N, C-alpha and C positions, 0 to 999 in steps of 0.2 A: 503493499499499499505506501503510495507516494506521501510524504510528509514535508513540511516547512523545516528546512536546516536551522533556520534561527531560533523557532520556538516549539518546534515538534508536532503541531498541529497537522492533523489529516488535512489533506488536499484531495481533491478530485483527479481521477486519471486526466480528463480533460483540460484542468488549469494545470498540471504538470507538464502534458503535451504541449501547451501554449508558451507558458513561462519558465520551464525549466531550462538549465543552460545545455551546452554541448554534451556534458556528463550526466544529464539527467537530475541535477540538483537544483531545487528550489529554494532561493536563497531568501525569501520573503513571501509569505501568503499575505491574504487581503487583511487579516488582523495584525499583521507587522508592518504594513505599509499601506501608503493610500493607493488607490488604484491608479491614479496618474503616474506615480512613481514606478509602479509595476510595469506600466507601459512604456515607460520613458527607458527603464533598464531594457526591456525586450528589445526595444528600436536600437540602443546603443549595441546591444550584444549583435542584433543582425547587422549593423554597418560594419563591425569588426571582423565579421566572418569572411 
């Protein structure tokens, strides 16, 4: 089951598929970060690949 690496909370498979890094790690869930912050992190990772 995927989980947030920051707080350990469960995240859905869908959330992990969208927001996990290339190693499958979810660095922040919606409880740890504002949705805008998550989206910005995802965009930044996409630019760096």
